[in-house]
N, C-alpha and C positions, 0 to 999 in steps of 0.2 A: 123266544130264546132257544137256541140250539141246546142239545144234550150236553155238548162240551162246555158251553158257557154256563149252563146250570151247574155242572160239576165243579167248575172253577169257583163259582160263587159259593157253593156249599162248602168247599174246603177252606176258603178264606174266612167264612163265617164260623166254621168249626174251630179253626186255629185261634181266632180272637176270643171266642167264648171260652174255650178250654183254658187258655193261659190267664185270662182275667179271673176266671173261676178259681184257678189254682192260687192266684194271689189272695183272693178272699179267703180261701181255705186256710192259708197260713195264719191268718188272724185268729183262727179257732184253736190253734195248737196249744196255747197256754191252758185252755180249759179241757180240751179233749185229747191232746197229744196227736201225733201223726196217725197212729193206729185208730183212734176213736174217730177222727175226721174221715179217714179212708173208709171205715166201716159204715158210718152213717151216710156218706156220699153214695156208696154202692147199694146199700140196703134201700134207701129212699128211691134211688134211680130204678132199682129192680121193681119196687112196688108201682111206680108210675108207668114203666114200660109194660109190666104185666097187665095193668088195668087198661092200657091203650090197645095193646096188640092181642091179648088173650091167646097166647101161642098154644097150638095143639100139640100135645105130647103123646097122647094115646095113639097107637098105630104108627108112630114114627119109627123108622129103622134105628136099631141100636147104634149104628155107626154115626147117624146124624146127632143123636143125643150125646154121644161121646165127644163129637166135635164141639158142640156147644159147651160141654163141661170143660174141655181143654181150653177153649177160648175164654171162658169165664175165670178159670183158675189163673190163667196167664194175666188177664185183665186185673184181677184182684191183687196179685203179687206185684204187678207193675205199678199200680197206684200206691200200694203200701211203701214200696221202695223209693219212689220219687218223693213221696211226702216225708219220709225219713230223711232224705237228702235235703229237701227244702227247709227242714227244721234246723239244719246244720250249716248250710251254705246258701248264698243268694239264689233267688228263683231263676234268674237268667243264666247263671253259671251252671246250676243243676241241670236245667233243660239242655244247655249246650253240650255238656258232657254226655248226657243221656242220648244225644242225637247220634252217637256212633252206631246205634242199632239200626235205624232207618238207612243210614249211609251204607252199612254192611249189606243190607238187603239190595240196595241199588246197584252195588258193584259185584255182588256175589256171582261167581261163575264167569265173570268177564275176563277176557285175555287181552283187552285193548291196553296198549301202553299208556294212553291218556288217563286211564282210571288210576294209575299209580300216582299221577299228579294230584287227583282229588283226594286220595287216601293220605298223601303227604300233607296237603293243606289242612285237612281235618285233624290229623294227628298233631300238627304244629299248633293249631288252635286249642285243642284239648290240653296239650302239655303246657301251653301258656297259662291256661286257666287253673290247671292243677298245681302249678308252681312247685314242681318236685324239689325238695330240699329247702324251699323257702318257708314252709310251715305256716303260711298265712291262711290256708283253708283246712277245715276239719277233715282228717283222713277218712273217718267213717262216712262223712257226707259224700265224699268223692266215691267211695266204694259203693254206697247205695245208688248213686247216680249211674255208675257203670253197670250195676246189676239191672237197674231199670232199663238201660239201653238194650241189653240182651233180651229182656222181656218184651220191649217195644218191637224189636225185630220179629219175634214170634207172634206178637199181636197183629202185625200187618199181614202176615201170611195167613193166620187163622181168621182174621176179619174178612179177608177176600173170599176164603172158602165158605165161611158161614153165610155171607151175603148171597152166595150162589145157591146154597142149599135151602135156606129158609126165606119165606116171603117177607118183604118189608123189614121191620126191625124185630120180628118175632124171635129170631135166633139170638139177637142181642139181649132181649128180655130174659130168655132162659139163662144165657151166659151171666147176666148180672146177678142172678140168684147165687150161682156158684162163686162169683167174685165176692159177694157179701159174706158168704159162709167162710171163705178162706181167710178173710180179714177179721172175722168175729173174735177169735182169741186175742189178737193184739188190741182190738178195740175195747174189749172188756177189761183187759189188763191195764191199759193206759187211761181209760176214761171212767170206768166203773159206773157209778150212779149218775154221773154227768150226762150219760147217753140219754137220760130220760128228762132232762131239764127242757121245758118248752121253748125257751128262747134259743137255746143251742140247737134244738131240733129244727126250728124255723130257719136259722142261719144255715144249717147243714142242708136243708131242702133247697135253698138258693144255690149252694155249691153243687148239689146233685144235678140240678137242672142245667146250670152253666157249664159244669165240668164233665158230665156224663151223658145225660139224656140228649141234650142238643148236639154236642160235637160228635159223639159216637154214632148217633142216628144219621147226621149229615155225612159223616165219613163213609158209612156203608152205602148211602145213596150215591155219593160221589164215585166210589169204586165201581159202581155199576155203569157209570157214564164215561169214565176216564181211563186211559191206559195207565198201568201201574207206574210207568216212568214219569208221566205228566203229574200224576198224584204226588210222586216223590219230590218233584220240583217245587210244587206248591207247599208241601209239608216242610220244606227247608226254611220257611218263614218262622217256624216255631221258636227257635232260639231268640231271634230278634224281637218277636212279639212278647216272649216271656220276659226279656230284659226290660221292655217298655212297661209291661204290667207290674214288674217288681218295683220299678221307679215310681209309677203312679199310685199303686195301691199300698205298697209297703215302704216307700221312700228309700229303696235300695239303689243308691247311685253307684254307677260303675265308672272306673277310670278308663283312660285311653287304651291301655293294654287289654283290658277286658273286652272293650268294644271291638278292638282289632281281632282278638281271638274269636269272638262270636262271628265277625264278618268272614273270617277264614272258613269256619265250619259251614256257614250259610252258603258261601261260594262253592265249597266242595260238594255239598249236598245237591245244590242246583245243577252244578256241572255234571255230576255223575248221573243224574236222573234225566238230563236234557236229551230228548230223542235226536235232536239235530246234531249233537256232539257225539252221539253213540252209534247212530245208524249210518 
């Protein structure tokens, strides 16, 4: 299998694992809250990755460690924000709104007129979902999803840099520690002693593997094999897969308007990232 084919397979597997893991995480919100679920997910993922990769910190240039810390803090805040959004609005809608971030990365700096079409399509889809003036969606949920999108944009840029600086997923392992630390206050405030319940710890371990260890490791490997634009096209599957995960895991059925809106965002992201349409 070629490097390109391997990269494509890794991204598809990462997207599927991440979104179904997110759906399972939502089922823990009643006991742990979004903050508690985010903290346990990242803390357990950090422990697993540290055990596997045993990253070398001593002797590393300070700039490399600052990069890993920035990556981790961004990762932690992104997870916390999207979990807070998913606690208030359906999974597929939250991820679709969040997707403005990757789309912004795809079109950043472009002066091609066609990119205006992709931006307009995505904006139309997000406006349809947000339903301004309709009041059908929680405003705080929308705000958290928008914030998560900005953090996702930063995550993409920092993930690519981290993957070039650190071997394997060792940089991700270091970053996960910072991600867990930044979500610790919210985790303790929302979950308290529930963080120590064995059954919830076991469930959170499944979420950590499905939503962090597997997808983020796969994405770092994919970014080593694929151009950023091709990676962006494949990542455009996220909103649709999230909607399917919400339906299967949480029973969150969406109407025709919601599916149309998700389709617009997926088309915009795929089009903006497609090298044949940009080069």
